[in-house]
C-alpha positions as CSV (number, residue, x, y, z in Angstrom):
1,M,-8.7,9.4,10.7
2,S,-8.0,12.8,8.6
3,E,-4.5,13.2,8.0
4,H,-1.9,11.4,6.9
5,K,1.6,11.0,7.8
6,F,3.2,9.7,4.0
7,S,5.1,12.6,1.1
8,P,5.3,11.8,-2.1
9,G,8.6,10.1,-2.6
10,T,8.8,8.2,0.7
11,R,10.2,5.2,0.5
12,V,7.8,2.4,2.1
13,Q,7.9,-1.4,2.3
14,V,4.1,-3.4,2.0
15,D,3.6,-6.1,4.9
16,R,3.9,-9.7,4.1
17,R,0.6,-10.3,6.1
18,D,-1.7,-12.9,3.8
19,P,-5.1,-12.8,5.7
20,H,-7.1,-15.5,5.7
21,H,-10.2,-12.8,4.4
22,H,-11.0,-11.1,1.7
23,N,-8.1,-7.8,1.2
24,R,-6.6,-5.5,-1.7
25,V,-3.8,-5.5,-1.5
26,P,-1.5,-8.5,-3.9
27,A,-0.2,-11.0,-3.4
28,Y,3.0,-10.4,-5.7
29,I,4.3,-6.3,-3.9
30,R,3.6,-7.5,-0.4
31,G,7.1,-7.3,1.6
32,S,8.2,-5.1,-1.7
33,T,9.6,-1.3,-0.6
34,G,8.1,1.6,-3.2
35,V,7.5,5.4,-3.4
36,V,5.0,7.1,-2.3
37,K,3.3,9.1,-5.4
38,F,0.8,10.8,-4.0
39,Y,-1.9,10.3,-1.0
40,G,-5.3,9.5,-2.9
41,G,-7.5,10.6,-0.8
42,S,-8.8,8.8,3.2
43,W,-11.5,5.5,2.3
44,K,-13.2,2.9,4.1
45,L,-10.9,0.0,3.6
46,A,-11.9,-2.6,1.6
47,D,-10.3,-6.0,4.1
48,L,-12.5,-4.6,6.7
49,I,-16.5,-4.1,4.0
50,A,-15.8,-7.3,2.7
51,Q,-16.5,-8.8,6.3
52,G,-18.9,-6.9,7.6
53,I,-16.4,-4.9,10.0
54,P,-17.0,-1.2,10.0
55,C,-14.3,0.8,9.7
56,D,-13.4,4.6,9.8
57,P,-11.7,5.6,6.6
58,E,-8.0,5.2,6.2
59,P,-5.4,7.6,4.1
60,V,-5.2,5.5,0.4
61,Y,-1.7,6.1,-0.5
62,C,-0.4,5.5,-4.7
63,V,2.2,3.6,-4.4
64,E,5.6,3.0,-7.5
65,F,7.0,-0.2,-7.9
66,E,10.0,-1.0,-10.5
67,A,9.0,-4.0,-12.5
68,Q,12.3,-5.6,-12.2
69,D,12.5,-5.7,-8.7
70,L,8.5,-7.2,-8.3
71,F,8.9,-9.5,-11.7
72,G,12.9,-10.0,-12.0
73,D,12.6,-8.1,-15.7
74,G,11.1,-5.5,-17.1
75,S,12.5,-1.5,-17.7
76,H,8.7,-0.7,-16.4
77,H,7.0,0.8,-13.2
78,I,3.6,-0.9,-11.0
79,T,1.3,1.5,-9.2
80,V,-1.2,0.6,-6.9
81,D,-3.1,2.4,-4.7
82,I,-2.8,0.8,-0.6
83,W,-4.4,1.8,2.7
84,E,-2.0,3.0,5.3
85,S,-2.9,-0.4,7.0
86,W,-0.2,-1.8,4.8
87,L,3.0,0.3,4.9
88,S,5.7,1.2,7.4
89,E,8.4,3.5,6.1
90,K,11.7,2.0,4.5
91,D,14.7,3.1,5.7
92,K,13.4,5.8,8.1
93,K,16.4,7.3,10.5
């Protein structure tokens, strides 16, 4: 996959799924909404590589979250690199 669908500033929501195998999405951001800061290139999905499943690269984004929204406290931001298949656009019209 060479094209990516989210641009900087896009509000995205992280999928809530909780797979029974290795994945690179921290539990504390699942279901949360953040803002894409930048597109970080396309990389093979670590979730599938860990299971020995062949896969093509997919877009990865640096997404910023408010600490207050994630933890109920804090005035700082948290950034996490997330594969596109874990994200959906929030408030899409």
